[in-house]
N, C-alpha and C positions, 0 to 999 in steps of 0.2 A: 091168731092171724096177725096182730100187731107185731108180735115177736118175729115172725117169719119175714114180714115186710122190712122190719128194722135190720135184720141180719142180711137180707138181700141188698138193702141200700148201702150198708157198710161194706159189703163185698164189692159192689160196683164202685164205691168211693175209693177203696184201696187200689183196685185195678186201674181205675181212671187216673188216679194220682200217679201211678206207675207210667202210664202212657204220657201224661203231661211232662214228667221228668225226662222220659225218653225223647220227647220232641223238643226238649229244652224250652218249654213254654211256661215254666214256672213264674217267670218275670214278665210274661206278656201283659199281665195286669200288675203294674209296679206299685200300685197303691192298695190300701185296704181300709174299710170294707168295700169301697167303690172299685170300679175297674176303669182305669184311665179317666177318672173323675166323673163317670157316668153310671147310672143304674143299668143301662143296656149299652154295652160297648160296641165299637165298630165291628163290622162283619168280616173278621179275618180268622183263619183257621186256628192259629196259635192262641189268639185272644179268646176265642170262644171255647177252646179246650179248657183253658184255665177258668174262664167264667162259669162254664157248666160244672167244673169241678167244685166250685164254690156253691153252686145251686144244689148239687147232689149232697154236699156237706150240710147245707141248711135243712134239706128234707130229712136227711138221716138224723140230724140233731133233734128236730121236732118229734120224729117217730120214737127216738130213744127216750125223750122226756115222758111220752105217753106210756111206753113199756115200763120204764123204771117206776112210774107212779103206780101202775097195776101191781108190779111185783112188791113194792113197798107195802101195799095193803095186804097182799096175800102171804108174804113171808113173815116169819115169827123169830124173835130173838136175834141172835148174832147174824142170821142170814140176811137181815135187812142191810148189812154192810155191802152186799153185792150190788143192789141198785144204787145205793149211795155212792159207792166207788165209781160206778159207771158215769154218774152225773158229774162227780168231781173231776174225773179224767176228761170228760167232755169239755168242761169249763177250761181246764188247763190246755186242752187241745186247741180251743178257739183262740186263746191268748197266744199260744206258741205259733199258731198258724199266721196270725197277724204280724208277730215279731219276725218270723222267718221271711215273709215278703218284704217288710220294711228294711231288714238288714241285708237283703240281697242273697237269700238262700245259703246261709252258712252251713257247712257240711254236717257238723255235729248236731246242731239244732234241727236241721232237716231230718236227720236220722231219728232223733228223739221224737219229732213230730210223727214220723211213721210208726215208731214203737208204741206211742200212746194210742194212735188209731187202731193198731193191731190189738192192743190190750183191751180197748173198748169192744172190738169185734169178738174177742174171746168171751168177755163178760156177757155180751148179747147172746152168743150161742148158748152159754150156760143158762141164762134166763129163759131162752126158748125151750130148752129141754126140761128145766125145773120151773113149772108154772106156779108152784106153791099150793095147788089144788089137787090135781090128779097126780102130780109128782112133786113131793116136797124137796127142797134143796138138800143135797147130800154131799159129803166128801169122804174120801177113803184113799189111803196111801200105802197099804200093805199088800204084799203078794203081787198078783197080776195087776191090781188097781194101781199100785205104785209104779209098776213098769209102764203102764199106759199113760199115766200122768207125766212121767219122765219124758216119754215120747212127745207129748204135747209141748212141754217146756223146751225140748230140743228143737222142735219145729218152729217155735217162737224165736229162739235164738238164731236158728238158720235164716229165717226171713229177715231178722234184724241185721245180721251180718251182710246179707244180700243188699239191703237198703243202703248200708254204709258203702259197700263196694260201688253201687250205682252212683250215689251222690258225690263220692270223693274221686271217682274216676280210677279207683284202685283196681277195678276188675281187669284192666289192661295189663296189670303186672304179671299175670299168668295167662297167656293166650293159647296155651295148649290144654287139652283135657287130660286130667290126672297128672301128666308131667307139667313142670313149670320151668320156663326158660330152657327147655330142651333136656331136662333131667328130672328124675324123680325127687331128688333133694337138691335144691339150688345151692350154688356155692356162696351166693351173697343173699343175706336176708335183710328185709326191712319190714316196716309195719304193714305195708300193702301186701307183700308176699305172705306174711304171717296170717293176715286176715283171710286171704284167699285160701290158704291151706286149712285154716280153721273151718271155713265155710264148706270145703270139700270133705274134711274129716267128719263133720257132723252129718253130712249127707250119707256117707258110708256107714256111720253108726246107726242112723235111722233105717237104712236099708237092711242092715244086719239084724236089728231089733225086730223089724217088721217080719223078716223071714223066720226068725225064731218064734215069734208069736203065731205065725201061720202054721209052723210045724207043730207047736203045742196044741193049736186048735184041732189038729188031726188026731192027737194022741191023748190029750188031757181034757176030761169033761168038766174040770173046774173053771175052764174059760167059758164065760157066759155068752159070747157073741157068735160062736160057731165058725164053721169053715168058710162060708160065703163072705161074711164080713171080714174075717181074717185075710182072705185073699184080696178083697177090695182094698184094704189098707196097704197090703204089700204092693198091689198094682199101682196105687196112687204114688207111693214113695218111689217105686222103680221108674214110673213115668216122669216124675219130677226130676230124677237123676238124668234120664235120657234127654229131656227137654233142656236141662242145664247144660249138657254137653253140646246140644244143638245151638244154644245161645252163644257159647264160647266159639264154636266153629263159624257161626254167622258174623262174628265180629261184634256181638252184643246188639243185634238188631232189636229195636225197641218193642216191636209187636210180639216177638218171641219171648222177650223178657216179661211182658205183661202176662202171657200164657203161663210162663214159669211161676209167677206169683199167684195166678189164679189156682193152679194146681196145689200150691203150698197152702192156700186158704182152705181148699176143699179137704186137704189132708188134715189140717187142724180141726176142721169141723168133724170129720169122721173119727179122728183120734179122741176128741172130747166126748163124742157120743158113746164110743166103745168104753171109755173110762167110766162114765156114769152108769152104763149098763152093767159093768163088772162090779161097781160099788153097790148097786142095788141088788145084785144076785151073786155074791161072792162064792156060793157053793156050786155055781156052774149050771150048765144047760140041763142037767138031769133033774134039777130042782125047779 
């Protein structure tokens, strides 16, 4: 129960942070840990968006400490590194969060702030699936397990690039979907265009991989998750791509961008679940 609550809180925290960035409310509380020098700031929308972001972060942090404590007791050997890493990342996240505000939201550090939060979210999802009692912690990187784990890494990279595009304003470098600056391959390249292309290429790679896995689920009994889960993964990845196109067409409307991130987080959750399922049952659904 604690694990699911923690995962939900970090899901909300990440999406809420995306909304705060979209509303340009990140500096509505220019000090830290207080907000405008008060525990309860003035009742303005942008101020309270950022203030509630901090409240959700505090709740998620407390919940993570409880979850990590439970897993530390339940896990054995090297697997204790999982809850320990989650706590260390959380401490780093708190420090980075304060520095980000005090330095006025520098792009690189804000992106790192998101990546650390996303890393904590992934570790929380792992600890939810592997409680150390009914399901011991496992890893596997061969065959289909390796392919599914690679998908999770690609999803992480995709979301991180998206965060950089959002915080740096580089998303506006390519305002068309698929085409950029009116052509498939721009005449002039810079960092913003390269990151835009990388973001889109990873999306296409994820869609292709999800389609291949779904096809294999129809033909190969060595895949443990079956047709329904394979289709669910393909659906989420395809939906993510379509919402991404809508984000571009809308001029990067902040509520659509938040939906885009929410689908990415759900995709990571499902990808991680399918990876662990395959690791636990590498011989497939017949077994």
